[in-house]
N, C-alpha and C positions, 0 to 999 in steps of 0.2 A: 686397245692396249697402248698406252702412251709411255714412251721411253724417256730417258733423262734429257734427250735433245728435243723433246716435244714432238716426236714423230709418231703418227698413228699407225701402229703395226697391225695389219689386218689381213695379210695375204700369206697363204701357206703353199709352197711349191714342193711336191713330193716326187722324188726320182723313183719311178716304178719300173722294175725289170725282173727278169727271171731269177736274179740272185737276191731279190728283196728279202730281208731276213725276218721281218715281222710277219706273223700269220694274220689272217684277215680279222680275227677278233682283237688282236693287239693293235692293229692299225685303226680299227674302229674306235677303240678306247682313246688312242692318241688324238685322233681327229675330233672326237666328241669333246674332250677336255680343252682342246685348243679353241674350239668354237665357243665353249663356255667362257673362255678368256677374252673373246672378241674377234676371232678369225671369222671372216664372212666371205672370203674369196679363196678358192682352192683350185690348184692347177696340177695336173699330173704330167710329168715328163716321161714319156714312154721310151725307154732306152733299148729295149729288146722286143722280140716277139713275146707278148705277154698273154696271160690267161684272160681271155676276153670275158669269160663268165665271172671271174672275180672282179674285173673292172666294172662290169655292169652292176654287180652286187654292191660294191663300195660306193659307186655313183648314186645308186638308188638309196643307200643308207644316208649319205651326206645330204641329199635333197629331202628325203622323206622324214628321217629321224632327227637330223641336225638342223633342218630348215635353212640350209645354205642355198641361195638362189643364183650363185655365180660359180659354176663348175666348168673347168676347161681341161683340155688335153693338148700336149705338144707332141707331135709325131712326125716320123718321116713318111707316113702314109701307108706303110706295109701292114696288111692284115686287118685294117680297120673298116674298109669300105662296107662290108656286109653287116657291120655292127652299129652303123650310124643311126639307123632308125630306132633300134632298141635303146642305145645310149641316150638319144634325144628324149625318148619316152620316160626314161628314168631320171632325167633332170640335167643332162649335159646342155650347157648354153654356149660354150666357146670351143673352137678348135683352131690350133695353130699348126701349120704344115711347113716343114722345112723343105725348101726348094731353092737350090743354088743356081739352077739353070733351067731355061725353057727348051733347051735343045737336048735331044736324046743322047747324042754322042758325048756331050760334056757331062750330062747327068750320070751316065754310067761310070765315069771316072771316079766319082765320089760315092755312088750307090750301086754297087755291082749287081745286087740281087733284086733290084726294084725296077720295074718298067715305068717310065715317066708317065705313060698313059694312065696307069692305075692311079697315080698321084693326082693327075689333072682331073680324072673322073671323080675322085674323092672330093676335090675342091668344089666341083660343080654340084655334087650331091649335097654337100654341106650347105651351100648357098640355097639350094632348092628346099632344104629342110629348115631354112631360116635360122641357122646357127651363125653366131658371130664368127666370121671366118678370117683368119690371118695367114698370110704367106710370109715366112721368115726366110730372108735371103742374106747370107753372109757374103759380103763383097770381097773378092780375092783378085788382086792385081794380075793382069795378063791372063785371067781365066774367065771371069764373067762381067767385067766392067763394061764390055761392049753391049751388054744386055740391060743396062740400067734403064734406058728409055723404054724398053719393052716391058719391064716390070712396072715402071711408073704408069705407062699407058693402060695397063690392066685396070687401074682404078677409074679410068674413064668410063668403062663399060660394065664393070662388075662391082657389086657392093662388098668389097673386101678391103682389109687393111694390108698393105704391103709394107713389111717392116725390114729395114736394112740394118745390119749390124756389122761390126768390124771383127777381124781376127783378134783373139785375146792372147796376150803374151804368154808363152809357155816355155820354161827352161828346157823342156825335152824337145822342142821343135823350133829352136831359135832361127835356124836358116830358113825354114818355111815361113815363119812370121816376117822376117826381114824382107823376104822376096815377095810375099803375098799381101802385106799390109797396105791398105789404102784408107785415107781419111774420108769417111762417109759424109761427115758434115760438109766438107769442102765440095764433094761431088754433088750433093743435093742442092747446096746453095748456089752452085754454078748453073742450075737449070732455071732459066728465067720464068718459065711458066708455073713454077712451084711457089706457093705462098706459105710462109711459116705461120702457124696458128698460135694464138695466145692461150694455150691449153697445157696444163701440167697433169700428168698421170704417172706416178712412180718415176721411173728412170727414162721415160720416153719423151722425145720431142716430136711434134706433128707438123705435117705439111699437106697441102691440097692443091690440086689442079682446079681451075674454074670449071663449074658445071660437071664435075666428076661424081660418079656414084660411090666411089670409095675414097680411101685416105692413105697417105704415106706416113710412116713413122720411122724414127731413128733411135736405136738403142744407144744410150749415152754411157755404157759401162766403161769405156776407155777414157772418158773425159776427166780432166785433172781436177775439176771442182764441180760442186753442185749435186752430183749423183747421190752421195751419201745422205745429203739433207732431204732427198726425195724418197729414200728407200723405205718401203713399207712391208718388207718380206721376211719370212722365216723359211728355212729349208730343211726338209726331212730326207736324208739320203738312204741308200739301200741297206746300210748297216744299222738303221734305226737311230741314227744320231741326228739331233736337231742343231743346226747352225743358225745363229742370228745374223751372221754376215757371211756371204759366200766367199769372201777373201780372207776370212779368219780361221785359225786353227782351233779356236775355242768351241767346244761341242758340249751338248747335253745328251748323254746316253739314256734313251727312253726306257730301255729294257728293265732296269732295276725298279722302275716306278709304275710298270704296267699293273693296272687294277689297284693302284694306290692313289686315288684322285687327290687327296689332300697334299701329299708329298709332291706329286707331279705338279700340281698347281703352284705351289710355293717356289719350287725350283725353277719352273719356267717363268714365273712372274719376275723373279730376280734376274734371270738371264736376259729376258727381253728388256727390262729396265736398263741393263748395262750394255745393250747392243752397241757395238763400236761404231765410230765414225772417223774416217781418215781426214786429217787436216789439210 
């Protein structure tokens, strides 16, 4: 799907949690119609303890019935370990694990109900199952910046992508943002051993250590320019709303168009064509 700025929109990010309003059949309809429009990359952001049976079912449907060969999940690692084998057999190809620290005492400050060993075991299992494995680390000043080299060095020995991101400005947490924000680009480019790669994939910049098994990436979501020109994503939230831009309040409520493929297609085609871009 090409929008008015000549961007190829082909990725769908689905926020999936216990409050997800669409039932499984409605979700399958939305996914199928978006695939018919050109979506070929689907990622689930798991926001809560989710029904793993439904997740396996929808992954199987996306791969088997929609012929999508790039299916991922983003998770904090809780409750997924025992489902990796099944999800892989149904078509899961990618997994991204949120991990802000490699130290248990720090990790507990952000994830009170999760043992870091469970998350590390999950990462190891995903690597062993040949899933494309990403570790997402949000850098926070005076919290985990002393661990940057530890995360970078993981890529020496493991075939993983370590992806660093910055805190996102939030009017509800201004003090936390002001205290915790650190410029990730400056941090990574201060590491002499890292080489920036001439590779563009959506909103990510990439770096690599010599002779490493893995790769480093940087999420450019806070950059002043360039990110919108690279954006190739749609977003389906828990209320059944599709947003063509994560920073826009413009939505398409999918519920009135469920099982009405012609109307759904035309409304989405127009919305995607008008996908906004910040100047």
